[in-house]
C-alpha positions in Angstrom: -129.0 -21.1 47.6 -128.2 -24.5 48.8 -127.1 -25.2 52.3 -123.7 -26.7 52.6 -122.8 -29.5 54.9 -120.2 -28.8 57.6 -117.4 -30.5 55.5 -118.5 -28.7 52.4 -118.4 -25.3 54.2 -115.0 -25.9 55.7 -113.6 -27.0 52.3 -115.3 -24.1 50.4 -114.0 -21.6 52.9 -110.4 -22.9 52.4 -110.7 -22.8 48.6 -112.4 -19.4 48.6 -109.6 -17.8 50.7 -106.8 -19.4 48.7 -105.0 -17.1 46.2 -104.3 -20.1 43.9 -106.0 -23.4 42.9 -105.7 -26.1 45.5 -105.2 -29.8 44.9 -107.3 -32.3 46.9 -104.4 -33.6 49.0 -103.4 -30.0 49.9 -107.0 -29.4 50.9 -107.0 -32.6 53.1 -103.7 -31.5 54.7 -105.3 -28.1 55.6 -108.6 -29.4 57.0 -107.4 -32.3 59.1 -107.4 -30.2 62.2 -111.1 -29.5 61.6 -112.0 -33.2 61.7 -111.9 -34.0 58.0 -109.4 -36.9 57.9 -110.2 -39.1 54.9 -109.5 -38.4 51.2 -113.0 -39.6 50.5 -114.6 -36.9 52.7 -112.7 -34.3 50.7 -113.6 -35.8 47.3 -117.3 -36.0 48.2 -117.3 -32.4 49.3 -115.4 -31.3 46.2 -117.8 -33.2 43.9 -120.8 -31.6 45.5 -119.3 -28.1 45.4 -118.5 -28.4 41.7 -121.9 -29.8 41.0 -123.7 -26.8 42.6 -121.3 -24.3 41.0 -119.5 -23.0 44.1 -116.1 -24.1 42.8 -114.6 -25.1 39.5 -112.0 -27.8 38.7 -109.0 -26.7 36.7 -108.5 -29.9 34.7 -104.9 -29.2 33.6 -103.8 -28.6 37.2 -106.1 -31.2 38.8 -106.9 -28.4 41.3 -109.9 -26.4 42.5 -110.8 -22.7 42.5 -113.7 -20.8 44.0 -116.2 -19.4 41.5 -115.8 -15.7 41.6 -118.4 -14.9 38.9 -121.6 -13.9 40.7 -123.7 -14.6 37.5 -122.1 -18.0 37.1 -125.0 -20.5 37.2 -123.5 -23.5 35.7 -120.8 -25.9 36.6 -120.7 -27.6 33.2 -119.7 -24.6 31.1 -116.5 -22.9 32.3 -113.5 -21.2 30.8 -110.3 -20.0 32.4 -107.2 -18.0 31.5 -104.0 -19.4 33.0 -100.7 -17.6 33.0 -97.9 -19.8 31.9 -95.4 -18.0 34.1 -97.1 -17.2 37.5 -99.9 -19.8 37.0 -102.6 -17.2 38.0 -106.0 -18.6 37.1 -108.9 -16.3 36.2 -112.4 -17.4 35.4 -113.5 -16.0 32.0 -116.9 -14.4 32.0 -117.6 -13.4 28.4 -121.2 -13.3 27.0 -120.0 -13.5 23.4 -117.9 -16.7 24.1 -120.8 -18.2 26.1 -123.3 -17.5 23.4 -121.0 -18.9 20.7 -120.3 -22.1 22.6 -123.9 -22.7 23.6 -124.8 -22.9 19.9 -121.5 -24.6 18.7 -121.7 -27.9 16.9 -118.9 -30.0 15.6 -118.7 -31.1 11.9 -120.9 -34.1 12.6 -123.5 -31.9 14.2 -122.9 -32.9 17.8 -124.0 -30.2 20.2 -122.1 -30.0 23.5 -123.7 -30.0 26.9 -120.5 -29.5 28.9 -117.2 -27.8 28.4 -114.2 -26.8 30.5 -111.9 -24.6 28.5 -108.4 -23.5 29.6 -106.6 -20.7 27.7 -102.9 -20.3 28.3 -100.8 -17.1 27.9 -99.1 -14.4 29.8 -101.0 -12.2 32.3 -100.3 -8.4 32.2 -97.9 -8.6 35.2 -95.8 -11.3 33.6 -95.9 -9.7 30.1 -94.5 -6.5 31.5 -91.6 -8.1 33.3 
């Protein structure tokens, strides 16, 4: 386990407690009272937190979510389900999908080192409305 800097810990705690993905400027707005005043401070902390696997970036939303998968060891291989109605984001932890993608090659034989997949659909709650 890597020790977090003061700024990283403040930002991680905010993201971890949030029920939804947070954008960088929303994070900045919420941490200004704790001494983090510059966007660069937020972006540096976010980059480090992503790199060490504590948070993930939801590319389609340009927002960040805490990693809730205790066995998640990588920040370069993530998959999420996103509800198109309520926008709930859930990290997908599926060994079959992970195994398939770790061996996947495109038609030219390129093997991928990194992926960030986002699957869109309706969550159970929204489907039953």
